[in-house]
C-alpha positions as CSV (number, residue, x, y, z in Angstrom):
1,M,10.5,10.3,-32.8
2,T,7.4,8.4,-31.3
3,K,6.1,7.5,-28.7
4,Y,5.8,3.8,-27.6
5,L,3.4,2.0,-24.7
6,I,5.0,-1.0,-22.9
7,S,2.8,-2.3,-20.8
8,F,1.8,-5.6,-18.9
9,P,-1.2,-6.8,-17.3
10,G,-1.0,-7.2,-13.6
11,E,-1.9,-11.3,-13.5
12,A,1.2,-11.4,-15.7
13,M,3.3,-10.8,-13.2
14,V,4.1,-13.9,-10.9
15,M,7.3,-14.6,-9.2
16,P,8.1,-16.3,-6.0
17,A,7.7,-13.5,-3.4
18,E,11.7,-13.8,-2.3
19,E,12.4,-12.4,-5.7
20,F,10.1,-9.2,-5.6
21,E,12.4,-6.7,-3.9
22,A,15.5,-7.7,-7.3
23,V,12.4,-7.3,-9.4
24,V,11.8,-3.7,-8.4
25,E,15.7,-3.0,-8.2
26,D,15.9,-4.4,-11.5
27,A,13.1,-2.5,-13.2
28,H,14.0,0.4,-11.4
29,A,17.7,0.5,-12.9
30,V,16.2,0.2,-16.4
31,I,14.3,3.1,-15.9
32,E,17.2,5.4,-14.7
33,D,18.8,4.0,-17.8
34,A,15.9,5.5,-19.9
35,K,15.9,8.6,-18.2
36,S,20.2,8.8,-18.5
37,A,19.2,8.1,-22.3
38,G,16.8,10.8,-22.9
39,V,14.0,8.6,-23.6
40,Y,11.5,8.2,-20.4
41,V,8.3,10.0,-20.8
42,F,6.4,8.6,-18.2
43,G,5.7,5.1,-16.3
44,G,4.0,3.9,-13.3
45,G,1.7,1.0,-12.2
46,I,-2.5,1.3,-12.0
47,D,-3.8,1.7,-8.6
48,E,-6.1,-1.4,-8.4
49,S,-7.6,-0.4,-4.8
50,V,-9.1,2.8,-6.5
51,E,-12.3,2.2,-9.0
52,P,-12.4,3.5,-12.4
53,V,-14.7,6.2,-13.2
54,L,-16.8,6.8,-16.7
55,V,-17.3,10.0,-17.8
56,S,-19.6,10.4,-20.4
57,G,-19.9,12.7,-23.4
58,D,-22.4,15.2,-21.7
59,G,-19.7,15.5,-18.8
60,T,-21.6,13.0,-16.2
61,F,-20.0,10.2,-14.6
62,T,-20.7,7.0,-13.4
63,E,-18.7,4.0,-11.3
64,G,-16.6,1.3,-13.6
65,T,-15.7,1.5,-17.1
66,Y,-17.2,1.2,-20.8
67,P,-19.6,-2.0,-20.4
68,G,-17.7,-5.3,-21.6
69,H,-14.3,-3.7,-21.3
70,K,-11.6,-5.2,-18.9
71,V,-10.7,-2.5,-16.4
72,P,-6.6,-1.8,-17.1
73,N,-4.6,-2.8,-14.6
74,G,-0.6,-3.2,-14.3
75,G,2.6,-1.6,-15.1
76,Y,2.9,1.3,-17.8
77,T,6.0,2.9,-19.6
78,I,6.0,5.3,-22.2
79,L,9.4,5.8,-24.1
80,E,9.7,8.0,-26.8
81,L,12.2,6.5,-29.3
82,P,13.6,6.8,-32.8
83,S,12.3,3.2,-33.9
84,R,10.2,0.6,-33.3
85,E,13.2,-1.9,-33.3
86,A,14.5,0.6,-30.7
87,A,11.1,-0.1,-28.8
88,L,11.7,-4.1,-28.8
89,E,15.2,-3.3,-27.5
90,W,13.5,-1.4,-24.4
91,A,10.7,-3.7,-24.0
92,A,13.2,-6.7,-24.0
93,K,15.0,-4.5,-21.1
94,I,12.3,-4.2,-18.9
95,A,10.9,-7.6,-19.5
96,V,14.2,-8.9,-18.3
97,A,14.3,-6.8,-15.2
98,S,11.1,-7.2,-14.8
99,R,10.7,-11.1,-15.4
100,C,7.4,-10.5,-16.8
101,P,6.5,-10.5,-20.5
102,Q,5.9,-7.0,-22.3
103,E,3.5,-5.8,-24.6
104,I,4.4,-2.9,-27.2
105,R,2.0,-0.3,-28.6
106,Q,2.5,2.6,-31.0
107,F,1.3,5.8,-30.6
108,Q,-0.4,7.7,-33.3
109,Y,1.4,11.1,-34.3
110,D,-0.3,14.0,-32.9
111,P,1.5,17.3,-33.7
112,A,-0.1,18.8,-30.6
113,S,1.5,16.9,-28.0
């Protein structure tokens, strides 16, 4: 089985304020479905009120991120699935529930994970 990252940037989630609670409820329902199906690994949103920290190869750290790199934000879900087609199906469920397009990325196989 392969792990897939299904995500969206924060600025992509545009909706009328009165729809927000329904979106949260629908999105949580899809996550519960993924948990029930045994494919859920992890999910959540980046806390944009906390500044990123870059830890250098020598162990020192500085506020910020890689020069020229956009700070990641938005929501992320990691699912472990049997195929890319299954990832597309779950991404579609998440997109419909959240009323927001989703991006799919496949993790490389790592025998240690």
